[in-house]
N, C-alpha and C positions, 0 to 999 in steps of 0.2 A: 549780356552785351557781347558784341563781336569785335574782334580786332580789325584794323583796316585791311590786313592781309586776308582774313577770313571772309570779309564782306564781298570779295570778288570771286569766291568759290562756292561750291554747293553747300558748304557749312553755313554760309550766310543766308541761305534761302529760308530755313526754318525761323531764324530770327526776323527776317524781313516779313514773313507771313504773319507772325505774332504782332509785330509792330504795326502792320497794316490794320488788322482787325481791332486792336486796342485803340488805334487812332480813330477809326471809323466810329467806335462806340463812345469816344470822348469828344470829338470835334464835329459839330453838326454841319450839315450842308444847309446854308441859309443865305438869304438876300436882305436881311434886315437893314443893312447899312444904306440901302437905296430908299428906305422909307422912314426908319426911326433915326433920323440924323438931321441936323440943321443945314447940312450942305448936300446930302444925298449923292455922294460920289464914292466910287470904289478905287482904291489905290492898290497896286500889287508890288509896292516897295517892301522888301523883305523885313526891314526893321519895323515898319509900321504894322506888318502882319504879325510879327512876333509880339508886339505890344498888345494887339487886339486879341490874339488867340491864346497867348500864354500869360503875359505879364499882368493884364487887366484882371484876370481871375473872375471873369463875368460869364463864363460858359460859352463864349462866342466862337464861331467858325467863320465860314464864308462860302461863296459859290466856287465854281470849278477852278478858276485861275488863282483865286486866293488860296484855297486848300491844297491844290496840287503843287503850286509854287512853294508853299510853306513846307510840304512834305518832301519835295525834291531837295530843298536846302538841308533838311534833317538827314536825309540819306547820304548826301554828299559829305556832310560833316562826319558821318560814321565810316566813310571810306567806300561807299557804294559808287559804282560807275553808272551815272544817270544822265539821260538827256530828256528834255521836254519837247513835246510835239503837239500839233494841232489836230482837232477832230471836227468832223461835220456831223452834227446831231441829226438823226433821221426822223425824229418825232415832230419836227417843226414844219414840215410841208415837203413839197416836191423839189424845192431848190435849196438844199441845205448849204449853209455857209460855214466857214471856219469860225466856230463860236465856242469851242470846248478845248480843254487842255488835258492831256494825259502824260504820264511819265513812262519811260522805257528804261529798264535796268538790265545790265549785262552781268550774268553770273556764269562763270565756267563755260563759256562759249554758247550759252543759251540766253536769249533775250526774253524778258518778261514785261508785260504791260501792267502798270499800276495806276489806279484811279480812285481817289478818295473824295471826288467832287461831282458825283452824278446822281446822288439820291438813292432811293429804294432799290432800283434795278441795276445799280452799279456793281462792279466786281468786288467780291469780298476776299479774294485771294490773288496773289500774283499769277497772272495768266501767261503761260509760255506762248510765244509766237510760233505755234505749230498748227497748221491748217486743220480745222475740224476736231481739235483736241478738246474734249468735254471735261469741265470741272464742276464740282458741286458749289451751289451758292449757299455758303454757310452750312449750318446743320439742318437743312431743309430738303424738300424734294426738288426745289428749283435748281436749274442748271445754267451754265454759261459757257461760251466758247468764243473763239475768234476764227474767222475764215478769211482766206486770202483771195482777192479778186484781181485778176490780171488787168493791166492797163488797156485802154481802148485801142491802142496800137502797140506793136511790138517794142517801140522805143519809148513808150509812156510808162512811167512808174505805176505799179499796182497799189491797191489800198487794202488794209485789213479792216474787217468789220467785226465789231463786238456785238454779240447776240445773247439774248436771255430768254428763258422760258420757265413757266411756273412749275412744270413737272415734265417727266419724260413723255407723257401723253400729249403734251401741247405742242403747237407749232412754234418754231423759233421766231422771235421778234427781233429784227435788227435795231440796235440802239444808236450806233454811230460808226462812221468810217474814221480811220486814222492812218497815219503814214509813218514811215521810218525816218523821215527827214527831220533834222533838228531845227526847231523854231528858236529864234533869238528873242531877247527881252523886248526889242522894238516891235516884233511881230505880235507879242502878247499885249503890249500896250495898245496897239491898234484894235485888236480883238476885244480887249476889255472895254475900251471906249464905246465900241459899237453895241456890245451886249448890255452895258449899263446905262445907255442913253437912248437907244432906238425905241420909238413908240411901238414897234411891232414885237419887241422883246418882252416876254411875259414877266421877266424879272422887274420891269419898270412899273407894272401896274398890279401885280399880285404878290402876296407874301407867301413864301414857302419855307418851311423848316423841316429837315429830316435828320433823325439821329438813329443810328443802328443800335439794336438791342443785343447785348452779349450775354449769353448764358454762362455763368461762371463754372458750373459743373461740367458742361460740355466744352468749355473754353472755345466757343465759336458763336458766330452771329446766327440768331434765330428769327430775326424780324426787324421791324423798324417802327418808330413812332413818327407821325407826320402831322404837321400843322399846315393846312392848305386854306389860306385866307381866313375863313371863319369856322373852321372845324378841325378838331384834333382826333386822329385815328391811330389805333395801335394794331399792327399787323404782326402776328406770330404764326409761323408755319403757314397753313392755308386758312387761318381764321382772322377775321377783322372785327374790331370793336370800336365804336364811337365813344371817345372819352369825354368830349366836351363840344357843345355848340356855342360859338362865341357871338354875342350880340353887340357888345360894346368894346371900346378900346381898353377899358379896365379889365374886361374878361380876357382879352388876348394877352395883355401884359401879365396877368396872373397865370395864364396857361403857359406862357413862355418860362416863367419861373418854376412852376410846379412840375411840368412834364419834361422840360429840357434843361433846367438849371441855368437859364439865361436871364440875366438881370440887367434891365435898362435904366439909365439915369433919367432924371426928370427932363434934362435938356434933350435927350434922345427921344423920349416919349412925345415931347412937344413937336418934334420934327415932322410927324405924320399928319398933323392937323391940316384939314382943308385939301388933302390929296385924294386921288381916286381910290387908293387902297385903304383909306381910313374907315373904321367902323364908327357907329354912332357914339 
């Protein structure tokens, strides 16, 4: 543990990095609440998130605004200086919207970007906001960095871009833009409503669960296990393996328990019946 005084110095960085990777390995990125639920709605109330992720002891996580809000509250309780801000995901098309949340942590005059809600290609370490500074993605060949983009005019604020590549030989792939501007709870409530209800949001018609894999000997992330609608894959280093093909709802519920440690109640299981994401 760190003291509140240490949390705002370089001494707090090592603890922050460890807390980040252990949280990634314990709290999945998932959108099950939009499908396995009688009401299919996502709330970002901190007390409800604590009940879902911690107190329920059912292996649950959430999508970006759930996981990153939850993590921000943990960091603040430990004494870290944190703000949350919005991001525009670049995988969704030519007109990205504010649909993602990241956290910024200030440590000893350096700002770090933290994100535990982006899935397999999300950052596995605190990333310093230093233009073109490259960091390793876990204990793999993959790399990540942030780059700074000047505003379209001298008086327009620029944006940071988070980028990822599978190896030093590959081309950088931009994942999302983000800003230094602090977003307030009301901003995230509007974003959360759009992401969780829009018919064009893949969260509303497809089930995705991602959990990072931590190698205990290396004490680092080495890959991820992913459930994408009707298939479960394990990715370690540069190798991929199909673990299960899911044909029925019973198959998927069993896979959630076996591969992710996620246990759904009977009421939650019933919530998906008759929806577009349901299996036979």
